[in-house]
C-alpha positions in Angstrom: -62.5 -34.5 25.1 -58.8 -35.5 25.1 -57.8 -33.2 28.0 -57.8 -34.5 31.6 -57.3 -32.1 34.5 -56.5 -34.1 37.6 -58.9 -33.1 40.5 -57.1 -34.7 43.4 -56.3 -33.3 46.9 -52.7 -34.8 46.8 -52.1 -33.3 43.4 -53.3 -29.9 44.6 -51.1 -30.1 47.6 -48.0 -30.9 45.5 -48.8 -28.2 43.1 -49.0 -25.6 45.8 -45.5 -26.5 46.9 -44.3 -26.3 43.3 -45.7 -22.9 42.8 -44.0 -21.5 45.9 -41.0 -19.4 44.8 -39.2 -20.3 48.1 -39.2 -24.0 47.2 -35.5 -25.1 46.7 -34.3 -26.7 43.5 -33.8 -30.0 45.2 -37.4 -30.0 46.5 -38.7 -28.7 43.2 -37.0 -31.6 41.3 -38.4 -34.1 43.7 -41.9 -32.6 43.5 -41.8 -32.7 39.7 -40.9 -36.4 39.9 -43.8 -37.1 42.3 -46.2 -35.2 40.1 -45.1 -37.2 37.1 -46.0 -40.4 39.1 -49.4 -39.1 39.9 -50.1 -38.0 36.3 -48.9 -41.4 35.0 -51.3 -43.1 37.5 -54.2 -41.2 35.9 -53.0 -41.9 32.3 -52.6 -45.6 33.3 -56.3 -46.1 33.3 -56.0 -46.3 29.5 -53.5 -49.1 29.4 -54.1 -52.8 29.1 -52.7 -55.5 31.3 -52.0 -59.2 30.6 -52.7 -62.1 32.8 -49.9 -64.1 34.5 -49.6 -66.8 37.1 -47.5 -66.0 40.2 -46.8 -67.7 43.4 -47.5 -65.9 46.6 -46.1 -67.1 50.0 -49.4 -68.9 50.4 -50.4 -70.3 46.9 -50.3 -69.8 43.2 -52.8 -67.3 41.8 -53.6 -65.3 38.7 -52.5 -61.7 38.5 -52.3 -58.9 35.9 -49.3 -56.9 34.8 -48.3 -54.2 32.4 -45.7 -55.0 29.7 -43.2 -52.4 30.7 -41.2 -52.9 27.6 -44.1 -51.7 25.5 -43.6 -48.1 26.8 -41.2 -45.3 25.8 -40.8 -42.3 28.0 -40.0 -39.2 26.0 -38.9 -36.1 27.9 -38.8 -32.8 25.9 -35.4 -31.5 26.8 -34.4 -30.2 29.2 -37.2 -29.7 31.8 -38.9 -33.0 30.9 -36.0 -35.0 32.3 -37.2 -34.8 35.9 -40.7 -36.0 34.9 -39.1 -38.9 33.0 -37.2 -39.9 36.2 -40.6 -40.0 38.1 -42.3 -42.3 35.5 -39.2 -44.6 35.5 -39.7 -45.3 39.1 -43.0 -46.9 38.2 -41.9 -48.4 34.9 -38.3 -49.3 35.3 -38.5 -51.6 32.2 -39.5 -48.8 29.9 -37.2 -47.3 27.3 -36.2 -43.7 27.1 -36.2 -41.4 24.1 -35.2 -37.8 23.9 -36.5 -34.8 21.9 -34.5 -31.6 22.0 -36.1 -28.3 20.7 -35.0 -24.7 20.9 -36.6 -21.5 19.7 -35.2 -19.8 16.6 -34.4 -16.3 17.7 -35.5 -14.9 14.3 -38.7 -16.8 13.6 -39.5 -17.7 17.3 -40.4 -21.2 16.0 -39.1 -24.4 17.7 -36.3 -26.1 15.8 -35.0 -29.6 16.4 -31.4 -30.0 17.8 -31.6 -33.5 19.2 -33.7 -36.6 18.5 -32.9 -40.1 19.8 -35.4 -42.9 20.1 -35.1 -46.6 20.9 -35.6 -49.2 18.1 -39.2 -50.0 17.1 -40.6 -47.1 19.1 -43.3 -46.7 16.5 -44.8 -49.9 17.7 -45.0 -48.8 21.4 -46.9 -46.5 23.7 -45.1 -43.1 24.0 -45.4 -41.0 27.2 -44.2 -37.5 26.2 -43.4 -35.5 29.3 -42.8 -31.8 29.9 -43.7 -29.8 33.1 -45.1 -26.8 31.2 -47.5 -26.6 28.3 -47.3 -22.8 27.6 -47.9 -21.7 24.0 -47.9 -25.4 22.9 -45.3 -24.7 20.1 -42.6 -27.0 21.4 -44.9 -29.7 22.5 -46.8 -29.7 19.1 -43.5 -29.7 17.3 -42.2 -32.7 19.3 -45.4 -34.7 18.6 -45.1 -33.9 14.9 -41.5 -35.1 14.9 -42.5 -38.4 16.6 -45.5 -38.9 14.3 -43.4 -38.2 11.2 -41.1 -41.0 12.3 -43.9 -43.4 12.7 -45.3 -43.0 16.3 -49.0 -43.9 16.5 -49.9 -44.0 20.2 -48.9 -41.0 22.2 -49.9 -39.6 25.6 -48.8 -36.1 26.8 -48.2 -35.5 30.5 -47.5 -32.0 31.9 -47.8 -30.4 35.4 -49.5 -27.2 34.3 -51.0 -26.0 31.1 -52.3 -22.8 29.6 -55.6 -22.7 27.7 -53.7 -21.5 24.7 -51.3 -24.5 24.8 -54.3 -26.9 25.3 -56.1 -25.4 22.3 -53.0 -25.7 20.1 -52.2 -29.3 21.0 -55.9 -30.3 20.8 -56.3 -28.8 17.4 -53.1 -30.0 15.9 -53.0 -33.4 17.6 -56.5 -34.4 18.5 -55.6 -38.0 18.8 -53.1 -37.3 21.7 -54.5 -37.6 25.3 -53.4 -34.8 27.5 -53.0 -35.2 31.3 -52.3 -32.2 33.4 -52.5 -31.2 37.1 -53.9 -27.8 36.4 -55.1 -25.6 33.5 -53.9 -22.1 34.6 -55.3 -18.7 33.7 -53.3 -18.0 30.6 -50.0 -16.5 29.3 -48.4 -13.1 30.1 -46.7 -10.9 27.6 -43.5 -12.9 27.9 -45.4 -16.2 27.2 -45.0 -17.4 30.7 -47.9 -19.3 32.3 -49.7 -17.4 35.0 -49.8 -17.9 37.9 -47.5 -20.8 36.7 -44.3 -22.1 38.3 -41.8 -19.7 36.7 -39.2 -21.3 34.5 -39.4 -25.0 35.3 -36.0 -25.8 33.7 -34.2 -23.1 35.6 -35.8 -24.2 38.9 -35.1 -27.9 38.3 -31.4 -27.3 37.4 -30.7 -24.3 39.6 -29.8 -22.1 36.7 -31.8 -19.0 37.8 -30.0 -15.7 37.4 
């Protein structure tokens, strides 16, 4: 199974605060960043370290480190930006790529409007981040864009997911490991996750009507 739902009291606590409609945009942004750190911690169990020698205040010793330059954080615009900021706090040496998708008003399918990746990203570990995995259309399209340009090792991190989004991503990209804080009940008629968080982008950037 390539889906990992994080069963952790701290994650549950943060998620409850995110769900609360009275949480301010400032607090919501900070919570999204914190959740990204917790999700990355879980995904990190898949990563390899390399040995180094360091000198403590007492003596020299062997230690293990991640090669931060081997990672590319890829937020799906625009809501993924806050999650990227969270992961960057743990991996400041990582590169950043961006994938921008918007829904075609006629076909309702995601179309690319922005794509910018660092050099040689196809040789690195990609951490694709987006707070919501609803229908899975945008996420799947983003992964397809990355793979078509050579990406081989991808992890997908989201705060909440719907069963429909999980099914779509798992069927179309079975090689991608998915990490989420919660798999919610499903989607309503407007394709919002229920009980969900509302529109994560609007809450992050204070663009609610």
